NUVO-875029 format. One line per 8 residues: number of its first residue (from 1); their letters; for each residue x, z, y of C-alpha. Coordinates in steps of 0.25 Angstrom, whole numbers, plus 5000, padded with zeros to 4 digits. Example, Ala and Ser with C-alpha at 12.3 -4.5 7.8 and 13.67 -1.06 7.14 Angstrom:
% NUVO-875029
1	AS	5049:5031:4982 | 5055:5029:4996 .
***
This chain:
% NUVO-875029
1	MRKIINLN	5134:5446:5311 | 5133:5431:5314 | 5123:5422:5308 | 5124:5407:5308 | 5112:5398:5310 | 5113:5383:5308 | 5107:5375:5319 | 5108:5361:5313 .
9	ESWAFQKT	5093:5358:5313 | 5084:5351:5323 | 5092:5347:5336 | 5087:5338:5346 | 5097:5326:5348 | 5100:5315:5357 | 5111:5306:5362 | 5112:5309:5376 .
17	DSVPTAYP	5121:5314:5387 | 5111:5324:5393 | 5110:5339:5388 | 5095:5343:5388 | 5090:5356:5394 | 5078:5356:5386 | 5075:5353:5371 | 5074:5338:5370 .
25	LDWETVSL	5061:5336:5362 | 5063:5321:5362 | 5077:5320:5355 | 5080:5317:5341 | 5080:5329:5331 | 5092:5330:5323 | 5099:5340:5313 | 5114:5343:5313 .
33	PHTWNAKD	5124:5338:5308 | 5121:5326:5317 | 5129:5314:5322 | 5123:5302:5330 | 5134:5293:5324 | 5130:5293:5309 | 5126:5279:5310 | 5132:5272:5322 .
41	GQDGGNDY	5146:5279:5319 | 5147:5272:5305 | 5142:5257:5308 | 5153:5251:5315 | 5155:5245:5329 | 5161:5258:5335 | 5149:5260:5343 | 5143:5273:5338 .
49	YRGKGVYA	5137:5282:5349 | 5148:5291:5355 | 5141:5300:5366 | 5134:5313:5367 | 5123:5318:5358 | 5115:5330:5362 | 5108:5341:5352 | 5098:5351:5357 .
57	KVLKKSEL	5091:5363:5350 | 5083:5375:5354 | 5088:5389:5350 | 5078:5400:5350 | 5084:5414:5349 | 5072:5420:5341 | 5075:5410:5330 | 5090:5414:5329 .
65	PKAEVYFL	5096:5427:5323 | 5099:5438:5333 | 5113:5438:5338 | 5122:5442:5350 | 5128:5428:5351 | 5125:5414:5347 | 5135:5404:5344 | 5133:5389:5342 .
73	ELCGVNSI	5142:5383:5331 | 5144:5368:5331 | 5152:5363:5319 | 5154:5349:5324 | 5150:5341:5337 | 5157:5328:5339 | 5164:5327:5348 | 5161:5335:5361 .
81	GEVYLDGK	5151:5346:5359 | 5143:5353:5370 | 5134:5365:5369 | 5123:5368:5379 | 5113:5380:5379 | 5101:5379:5388 | 5108:5369:5397 | 5121:5376:5398 .
89	KLCTHEGG	5134:5370:5392 | 5141:5380:5383 | 5153:5373:5377 | 5160:5359:5375 | 5167:5357:5362 | 5177:5345:5361 | 5180:5341:5346 | 5169:5336:5336 .
97	YSRFRVEL	5174:5342:5323 | 5175:5357:5325 | 5166:5368:5326 | 5163:5375:5339 | 5154:5387:5344 | 5148:5391:5357 | 5140:5404:5361 | 5125:5401:5364 .
105	PLQEESLL	5119:5410:5374 | 5105:5408:5368 | 5092:5411:5376 | 5079:5414:5368 | 5078:5399:5368 | 5089:5390:5371 | 5092:5375:5371 | 5105:5372:5363 .
113	VVTADNSE	5111:5358:5366 | 5124:5352:5359 | 5130:5339:5363 | 5140:5331:5355 | 5148:5320:5362 | 5156:5310:5354 | 5159:5301:5366 | 5173:5296:5368 .
121	NDRVYPQM	5182:5305:5376 | 5197:5307:5379 | 5199:5321:5374 | 5192:5324:5361 | 5197:5319:5348 | 5194:5310:5341 | 5193:5298:5350 | 5199:5287:5342 .
129	ADFTFYGG	5198:5287:5327 | 5194:5279:5315 | 5181:5287:5313 | 5167:5289:5320 | 5166:5300:5329 | 5152:5304:5326 | 5145:5312:5337 | 5135:5323:5335 .
137	VYRDVNLI	5133:5338:5331 | 5137:5334:5317 | 5140:5348:5310 | 5133:5361:5309 | 5128:5369:5321 | 5126:5384:5319 | 5122:5396:5328 | 5130:5408:5326 .
145	CADHSRFA	5123:5421:5329 | 5133:5432:5331 | 5136:5445:5336 | 5144:5448:5349 | 5156:5452:5341 | 5160:5442:5332 | 5171:5433:5325 | 5175:5423:5336 .
153	LNYYGGEG	5165:5411:5337 | 5173:5405:5349 | 5186:5404:5341 | 5187:5389:5340 | 5175:5388:5330 | 5182:5397:5320 | 5177:5408:5311 | 5184:5419:5320 .
161	IKITPRVQ	5193:5423:5309 | 5206:5418:5304 | 5210:5420:5289 | 5224:5416:5284 | 5227:5417:5269 | 5242:5416:5266 | 5248:5416:5252 | 5260:5425:5250 .
169	GEKATVEC	5265:5424:5236 | 5255:5431:5226 | 5247:5436:5238 | 5239:5431:5250 | 5237:5437:5263 | 5224:5434:5271 | 5226:5435:5286 | 5213:5438:5293 .
177	EAFLENAP	5211:5437:5308 | 5198:5438:5317 | 5194:5433:5330 | 5183:5441:5337 | 5174:5439:5349 | 5168:5451:5356 | 5173:5461:5346 | 5173:5476:5350 .
185	KEAAVRFC	5186:5484:5349 | 5182:5491:5336 | 5179:5478:5329 | 5185:5475:5315 | 5185:5463:5306 | 5185:5465:5291 | 5191:5453:5283 | 5187:5453:5268 .
193	LIDGAGRQ	5193:5443:5258 | 5183:5438:5248 | 5186:5430:5235 | 5180:5418:5230 | 5170:5426:5222 | 5165:5434:5234 | 5173:5447:5231 | 5179:5454:5242 .
201	IQCVNAYL	5194:5456:5240 | 5199:5463:5252 | 5195:5467:5266 | 5203:5470:5279 | 5199:5474:5293 | 5205:5469:5306 | 5204:5475:5319 | 5205:5472:5334 .
209	PALKAQIT	5214:5467:5341 | 5221:5459:5330 | 5209:5457:5320 | 5219:5453:5309 | 5220:5458:5295 | 5226:5453:5281 | 5222:5453:5267 | 5232:5452:5255 .
217	IENPRLWQ	5227:5446:5242 | 5235:5447:5229 | 5235:5435:5220 | 5225:5427:5229 | 5218:5415:5223 | 5223:5403:5230 | 5216:5391:5236 | 5221:5380:5227 .
225	GKKDPYLY	5215:5368:5232 | 5207:5360:5222 | 5212:5369:5210 | 5206:5382:5216 | 5200:5382:5230 | 5198:5397:5230 | 5193:5403:5243 | 5192:5417:5248 .
233	TVKATLLC	5183:5422:5259 | 5186:5431:5271 | 5175:5438:5277 | 5177:5444:5291 | 5168:5454:5296 | 5168:5459:5311 | 5165:5474:5312 | 5161:5480:5325 .
241	GETIADEV	5160:5495:5320 | 5151:5495:5309 | 5144:5482:5313 | 5147:5469:5306 | 5147:5459:5319 | 5152:5447:5312 | 5157:5441:5299 | 5163:5428:5295 .
249	CVRVGIRS	5169:5422:5282 | 5179:5412:5279 | 5184:5406:5266 | 5199:5405:5264 | 5209:5400:5253 | 5222:5406:5250 | 5233:5395:5248 | 5247:5391:5253 .
257	FFVDPEKG	5252:5377:5255 | 5263:5369:5260 | 5268:5355:5260 | 5282:5350:5254 | 5287:5337:5260 | 5291:5333:5246 | 5281:5339:5237 | 5268:5338:5246 .
265	FFLNGEAY	5257:5349:5247 | 5258:5362:5240 | 5246:5372:5238 | 5249:5386:5234 | 5263:5382:5230 | 5259:5371:5221 | 5260:5356:5224 | 5246:5351:5228 .
273	PLRGVSRH	5246:5336:5232 | 5236:5333:5243 | 5229:5320:5239 | 5216:5317:5246 | 5207:5311:5256 | 5203:5311:5271 | 5189:5314:5275 | 5180:5310:5286 .
281	QDWLGIGN	5167:5318:5288 | 5157:5307:5290 | 5146:5301:5280 | 5139:5287:5281 | 5126:5289:5289 | 5129:5303:5292 | 5141:5303:5300 | 5148:5316:5302 .
289	ALKREHHE	5135:5324:5302 | 5138:5329:5288 | 5131:5340:5280 | 5137:5349:5270 | 5133:5340:5258 | 5141:5329:5264 | 5154:5337:5265 | 5151:5342:5251 .
297	KDIELIKE	5150:5328:5246 | 5163:5324:5252 | 5170:5336:5246 | 5164:5332:5233 | 5170:5318:5233 | 5184:5322:5238 | 5184:5333:5227 | 5180:5322:5217 .
305	LGATTVRL	5191:5313:5222 | 5201:5325:5218 | 5208:5325:5232 | 5216:5338:5235 | 5215:5336:5250 | 5206:5330:5261 | 5210:5327:5275 | 5198:5330:5284 .
313	AHYQHDEV	5200:5319:5295 | 5200:5318:5306 | 5194:5330:5312 | 5188:5344:5308 | 5178:5343:5297 | 5166:5351:5294 | 5169:5366:5290 | 5161:5363:5277 .
321	FYRLCDET	5171:5353:5273 | 5183:5362:5275 | 5176:5372:5266 | 5173:5362:5255 | 5188:5358:5255 | 5191:5373:5254 | 5182:5374:5242 | 5186:5362:5235 .
329	GLVVWAEI	5201:5364:5237 | 5204:5352:5246 | 5216:5353:5255 | 5212:5349:5269 | 5219:5342:5281 | 5211:5346:5293 | 5213:5339:5306 | 5208:5336:5320 .
337	PYISKHLK	5204:5323:5326 | 5217:5320:5334 | 5217:5306:5330 | 5221:5292:5334 | 5223:5293:5349 | 5229:5305:5357 | 5220:5308:5368 | 5227:5312:5381 .
345	AGDENTLS	5216:5322:5384 | 5214:5327:5370 | 5225:5336:5367 | 5217:5349:5369 | 5206:5343:5360 | 5216:5342:5348 | 5220:5356:5350 | 5206:5361:5351 .
353	QMRELIVQ	5201:5353:5339 | 5213:5358:5331 | 5211:5373:5335 | 5196:5372:5330 | 5200:5364:5317 | 5210:5375:5313 | 5202:5387:5318 | 5189:5382:5311 .
361	NYHHPSIV	5196:5378:5298 | 5207:5388:5297 | 5201:5395:5284 | 5200:5383:5275 | 5211:5383:5264 | 5209:5369:5262 | 5215:5365:5275 | 5231:5364:5275 .
369	CWGLSNEI	5234:5356:5287 | 5229:5353:5301 | 5230:5338:5305 | 5235:5336:5320 | 5231:5322:5321 | 5228:5308:5315 | 5234:5295:5319 | 5236:5300:5333 .
377	TMGGEEDE	5248:5291:5336 | 5239:5278:5335 | 5242:5277:5350 | 5257:5280:5349 | 5265:5292:5343 | 5274:5295:5355 | 5264:5301:5364 | 5270:5315:5368 .
385	RLIENHRR	5257:5321:5371 | 5252:5317:5357 | 5265:5324:5351 | 5263:5336:5359 | 5248:5337:5355 | 5253:5337:5341 | 5262:5348:5344 | 5251:5357:5350 .
393	LNALCKEL	5242:5354:5339 | 5252:5357:5328 | 5256:5370:5336 | 5241:5374:5337 | 5239:5372:5322 | 5251:5381:5319 | 5246:5392:5329 | 5232:5392:5323 .
401	DDTRLTTV	5236:5390:5308 | 5250:5393:5302 | 5245:5391:5288 | 5243:5376:5288 | 5250:5363:5291 | 5248:5352:5302 | 5248:5337:5300 | 5245:5324:5306 .
409	AAVSMCST	5240:5310:5301 | 5249:5299:5307 | 5245:5285:5309 | 5252:5275:5300 | 5260:5269:5311 | 5265:5282:5317 | 5280:5283:5316 | 5285:5293:5306 .
417	DAAYLKIP	5294:5298:5317 | 5283:5301:5327 | 5285:5314:5334 | 5271:5320:5332 | 5273:5319:5316 | 5284:5330:5318 | 5274:5340:5322 | 5265:5343:5310 .
425	DLISYNHY	5269:5349:5297 | 5264:5337:5289 | 5262:5322:5291 | 5253:5312:5285 | 5251:5297:5288 | 5239:5288:5288 | 5244:5276:5281 | 5235:5264:5277 .
433	FGWYGGDT	5246:5255:5271 | 5238:5245:5262 | 5226:5245:5271 | 5230:5245:5286 | 5242:5236:5283 | 5254:5238:5274 | 5252:5239:5259 | 5248:5250:5250 .
441	SMNGPWLD	5263:5251:5245 | 5268:5255:5259 | 5261:5269:5258 | 5271:5276:5248 | 5284:5271:5254 | 5280:5274:5268 | 5277:5289:5264 | 5291:5289:5256 .
449	EFHQKYPK	5298:5284:5269 | 5292:5295:5277 | 5295:5305:5267 | 5309:5300:5266 | 5311:5300:5281 | 5304:5314:5283 | 5306:5321:5270 | 5302:5335:5276 .
457	TPIGLSEY	5289:5330:5282 | 5277:5331:5273 | 5270:5317:5273 | 5256:5313:5269 | 5246:5302:5270 | 5234:5306:5278 | 5227:5293:5277 | 5227:5281:5268 .
465	GCEALNWH	5216:5272:5263 | 5209:5259:5264 | 5194:5254:5266 | 5185:5250:5255 | 5170:5246:5255 | 5162:5239:5244 | 5170:5227:5244 | 5177:5222:5231 .
473	TSNPMQGD	5188:5213:5226 | 5197:5211:5214 | 5208:5207:5223 | 5209:5219:5233 | 5218:5218:5245 | 5221:5226:5258 | 5210:5226:5268 | 5199:5220:5259 .
481	YTEEYQAY	5191:5233:5260 | 5188:5233:5245 | 5186:5244:5236 | 5196:5238:5227 | 5207:5238:5238 | 5204:5252:5241 | 5206:5256:5227 | 5219:5249:5226 .
489	YHEELIKQ	5224:5255:5239 | 5222:5269:5234 | 5227:5266:5221 | 5240:5262:5227 | 5240:5274:5237 | 5237:5284:5227 | 5249:5280:5218 | 5258:5280:5231 .
497	LFSREYLW	5254:5293:5237 | 5251:5302:5225 | 5265:5300:5219 | 5271:5305:5232 | 5271:5320:5231 | 5278:5322:5245 | 5265:5318:5252 | 5259:5331:5257 .
505	ATHVWNMF	5245:5324:5257 | 5237:5311:5256 | 5223:5308:5261 | 5215:5295:5258 | 5208:5290:5270 | 5197:5292:5267 | 5188:5299:5257 | 5176:5293:5263 .
513	DFGADARE	5172:5281:5272 | 5169:5286:5286 | 5163:5281:5299 | 5172:5274:5309 | 5162:5266:5318 | 5173:5257:5324 | 5177:5251:5310 | 5174:5237:5306 .
521	EGGENGQN	5180:5236:5293 | 5177:5233:5278 | 5163:5227:5281 | 5156:5240:5285 | 5159:5244:5299 | 5159:5258:5305 | 5166:5265:5293 | 5180:5267:5287 .
529	HKGLVTFD	5179:5264:5273 | 5192:5270:5268 | 5185:5281:5260 | 5186:5283:5245 | 5171:5286:5246 | 5161:5278:5254 | 5155:5284:5267 | 5142:5288:5260 .
537	RKYKKDSF	5150:5295:5249 | 5142:5287:5239 | 5153:5278:5233 | 5167:5282:5229 | 5176:5270:5230 | 5186:5267:5219 | 5197:5273:5227 | 5190:5286:5226 .
545	YAYKAWLS	5193:5286:5211 | 5207:5282:5213 | 5210:5295:5219 | 5201:5303:5210 | 5209:5297:5198 | 5222:5304:5205 | 5216:5317:5211 | 5204:5321:5202 .
553	DEPFVHLC	5205:5330:5190 | 5190:5325:5186 | 5192:5315:5175 | 5185:5302:5179 | 5187:5286:5177 | 5182:5276:5188 | 5180:5261:5187 | 5184:5255:5200 .
561	GKRYINRV	5176:5243:5206 | 5162:5247:5203 | 5157:5240:5215 | 5165:5228:5211 | 5157:5221:5200 | 5156:5206:5202 | 5170:5200:5200 | 5175:5186:5199 .
569	EDLTKITV	5188:5187:5192 | 5189:5185:5176 | 5199:5197:5175 | 5196:5209:5184 | 5203:5222:5187 | 5196:5235:5184 | 5202:5248:5190 | 5199:5262:5184 .
577	YSNLPSVE	5203:5275:5190 | 5204:5288:5182 | 5211:5301:5182 | 5212:5301:5166 | 5224:5294:5160 | 5218:5282:5153 | 5206:5273:5155 | 5199:5263:5146 .
585	LFVNGKSV	5191:5252:5151 | 5179:5245:5144 | 5173:5232:5148 | 5159:5230:5142 | 5162:5241:5132 | 5175:5235:5127 | 5189:5242:5131 | 5198:5234:5139 .
593	GKQTSANH	5209:5244:5138 | 5214:5258:5141 | 5224:5262:5151 | 5232:5274:5155 | 5237:5276:5170 | 5245:5286:5177 | 5239:5283:5190 | 5225:5284:5186 .
601	FFYFEVEN	5222:5269:5189 | 5218:5259:5178 | 5217:5244:5179 | 5210:5235:5169 | 5209:5220:5169 | 5195:5216:5164 | 5189:5203:5160 | 5177:5200:5170 .
609	QGESALKA	5166:5193:5162 | 5151:5194:5165 | 5147:5208:5167 | 5157:5219:5162 | 5154:5234:5160 | 5166:5242:5163 | 5169:5256:5158 | 5181:5265:5160 .
617	VAGECVDE	5184:5276:5151 | 5194:5288:5154 | 5193:5300:5145 | 5178:5304:5146 | 5176:5297:5159 | 5169:5284:5160 | 5166:5274:5171 | 5159:5261:5171 .
625	SRIRKVEK	5157:5249:5180 | 5155:5234:5179 | 5160:5220:5183 | 5154:5207:5183 | 5160:5193:5183 | 5156:5184:5194 | 5160:5170:5198 | 5161:5172:5213 .
633	FDESYLLK	5166:5184:5221 | 5155:5193:5225 | 5155:5193:5240 | 5147:5206:5241 | 5161:5212:5238 | 5168:5204:5249 | 5171:5211:5263 | 5165:5203:5274 .
641	EKNAVLNW	5169:5210:5287 | 5159:5211:5298 | 5165:5205:5311 | 5178:5200:5304 | 5184:5188:5310 | 5188:5182:5297 | 5185:5188:5283 | 5195:5187:5272 .
649	FDVASPKG	5187:5178:5263 | 5186:5167:5274 | 5202:5166:5274 | 5208:5154:5266 | 5219:5160:5257 | 5225:5148:5248 | 5233:5153:5236 | 5248:5155:5239 .
657	KLSLLDKV	5245:5153:5254 | 5245:5164:5265 | 5232:5168:5272 | 5226:5178:5281 | 5223:5186:5268 | 5238:5188:5266 | 5246:5201:5271 | 5254:5199:5283 .
665	QDILKTNE	5266:5204:5276 | 5265:5192:5266 | 5262:5182:5277 | 5275:5187:5284 | 5283:5183:5272 | 5282:5168:5276 | 5288:5162:5288 | 5276:5155:5292 .
673	GAAIMQEV	5267:5167:5290 | 5277:5176:5298 | 5276:5166:5309 | 5260:5167:5309 | 5261:5183:5308 | 5271:5183:5320 | 5261:5176:5329 | 5250:5186:5324 .
681	FGKLQQGG	5259:5199:5326 | 5263:5193:5340 | 5248:5194:5344 | 5249:5209:5339 | 5261:5212:5347 | 5256:5206:5360 | 5256:5217:5371 | 5266:5226:5365 .
689	TKVAGFEM	5270:5233:5352 | 5258:5242:5351 | 5245:5237:5344 | 5233:5246:5344 | 5242:5258:5347 | 5252:5255:5336 | 5266:5251:5337 | 5269:5238:5330 .
697	SPKMMEMM	5280:5244:5322 | 5286:5238:5309 | 5278:5248:5301 | 5265:5243:5307 | 5269:5229:5305 | 5272:5232:5291 | 5258:5238:5289 | 5252:5225:5295 .
705	GGFTFLRL	5259:5217:5285 | 5250:5223:5274 | 5237:5217:5281 | 5232:5204:5278 | 5233:5195:5290 | 5217:5194:5290 | 5216:5209:5290 | 5227:5211:5301 .
713	SGMMGMMG	5220:5201:5310 | 5208:5210:5309 | 5215:5222:5312 | 5223:5216:5324 | 5209:5215:5331 | 5211:5230:5333 | 5224:5228:5339 | 5219:5218:5350 .
721	VSFTKEEL	5222:5205:5342 | 5211:5197:5336 | 5210:5184:5329 | 5198:5174:5328 | 5193:5169:5315 | 5199:5155:5319 | 5213:5161:5322 | 5213:5168:5309 .
729	LKINAKLN	5209:5156:5301 | 5220:5148:5308 | 5231:5158:5304 | 5225:5158:5290 | 5227:5142:5290 | 5241:5144:5294 | 5244:5155:5283 | 5237:5146:5272 .
737	KIDKA	5248:5136:5274 | 5259:5147:5271 | 5263:5150:5256 | 5264:5164:5253 | 5278:5170:5251 .
***
C-alpha cells in the first residue's frame, strides 16, 4: 500500500546554472511552494528574473516508510523542471503547470536536486502573454512510497484509473478502467462506489488483460452545479492474490450537459446559464506560490459573487482548486497555455500539456470543456501549421475524453470566418469594446451579428472587462482607470450579455487583479487591474457588487463610491446595487426616495452639502457610506501616469471645441478633424497594412474610433509610432480651433 510523504519543508535554494553534487550549506533555506518572482514579477519594468533556480534536499531512507519503490511527485515546476539524484539526471519535464513524477533509486542517503527554469525558449508554452511567468517549484512536492505492483504512476501524472459516469435516463453507469505497472497475471482490481455519506453502494472486480468494469446505479443523485454539487467516491483496490498492493480514490459527479446554439448551456436537461469570471492563480506579494488557504479564499469570493462558472486561465491550475470547484458546483473551462504566438517548435508541447491536463483532471465533474488556445492568431490566422495543430489538439481531446466539449478563446480582431474556428465544438471571443477601443454598446450587436451569420455555432464571450484602481470621478470616461468607469462598463455589459440566452458562457476578465510585469498602466505598474477584486483580495470593487446583484441569491444592498468621499459638485449621483426589488436612500437620516429596478441598479441624485451620511436600505439589508462637499477637486483621486508623455489634466479642452480628450470617431465627424486624423493614421499605415501583428481592417479602425485621441496616441507606442509632448500639444492646439460636430 502506498504512503505519501510531503517534502515541502527545508530546501536549500539558489539562483544558479550549476547543479550541486554535495548539499550546499551556504544556500538560502526555503520551504515550498516557492517562487523567486513574488516581488520582481509584479513591480513593472518587464525585468523580472527569468532563469534557473536550483533546490536541494537530503533524503535518508531510515527516515522514510519502507517501500519497494519511491516516486517523486512534483505538482508544479515552472516552466522546465529537471530532477537529479546523487548527481545523475533522472528526467526533464517541459510545462510549468502540470504534475509529473519520476522514480527515485534512493541510496541510504541521497542528494535530491530539482531545477526550475523559466527562461525564454522557442518550444515550451507560454512565451508571450499578458501575465508574469513566475519561476520556481511553486506547488507541493511529495514522495510516494509504493509497492512494485501498483496503479500507474508513470501515466501522465494521473491516478492510474479512469472513471466515466454516464447518465442514461433514470439510471447511470459508471465505467471503470485501471492502468497498472508490474502487476502479476493473477492481479485484480476491485472498484467500489461510495456515496456522499461514506456508504458503500456497489463493488465490481476487473481482471487482466482488459481491467475494465461497469457499475449501474438506479436513480442516482446528480451533480447539479451550485444547487447540489453532489459527489460520489470510487475506491480502486489492487489485489495481488490476498494482498492489497495499492489503493487510490477519486471523487466523481454524475451529470449530463449539452450546449444549444439558441438556448445556451444545459445541465442535466435544464437550462443553466453560465455567467461567471476568469481566474489567474497569483496573489500580491506571493506570486503563484499559493497555499490551500489562498485557493479557499478565491473560491469563497467567487461563490459570494454568485458566479455559475469560472474559466481557469491560461493554464492548468492546482488540483486543490479543481476539487473546490467540484465541491461548490462551479462549472469550469480548463485550458492549456497555447497563447498569443504560435511557436514553430512548440506543437508537441501543446499536445503533451493537453494530455496531462486531461489525464490529471478527467474526474472533475466541474470541468465541461477543454480550451485549445487563447488569442493564438495575434500574428495571423492563416498559418496552416497553426490550423493543423488545432486539428491535432481537438482530435487528442476527443481520443482521451469523449464526454466533454472543446473550445477556443479568439482574439477580438480574428475574422469570424477563420479556419481554425471551425475545429472546436464551441467558440468564445475576447472583446473589450468600451475599453480597448470601440464603445460598450458594440458588444451585444457584434454577438448578434455572429449568431445571425453562424446560427448553429455556439458563441460566448471568454474575456471582457476594464481596469480600475483607486481613482475616482463623477464624470467617468473610457480609459480613465476609475472605479466609477469600471462600474458603468460592467453595468452596460451585464444588461447586454445576460439578456442574450443564446450565449453558451460569459466570463469577466478578471475576477482578481494579477501580475503582468510588462504592464505600465493606471499608475501602478506590473499589474493588470481588470479584476473585480484587488490583487491582495482585500477590496471588492463596486463592479463586484454589480454582478452579485444579478447572480447571487444572498440578499444584500451595496452603496457604490465608498472610496470617493470628497466631491465638488452641488448635486451628485449615488449608485446602489441590490438583488432585492426596491431600495430606499437616506441622507443624514432623511429619506430622499425609494426606487424599484428590474435590472438591480438604482440611481439617486443627492444634494452635496457639508458632510452627508448615506444609508441604503433594501428589505432587512443596510449599507452605509458618506460624502463631503469640497470646493476643489481632490487630486488624490486623479490618475497621474508614471512615464506618460502627457497626462489628460494637462490638455486644454475649451467648451464646444475638440481636443485630444475627444474620441477619434467624434473628431472624424468634422472635415478639419478628419484631415488631422488622416495624417495620424498615415503614420500608422507606414510599412504595410499590419500593425503589431493585426490587420488594419475596418473592424479594427472602428474599434480605434472609440479611443480618445490621447489614449490612442499612448497605445500607438506599442505599434512603433510615438509622439512627443510637444507634438501632442501642437495637435491639440489645432483641434481646439475646431467646433464639435
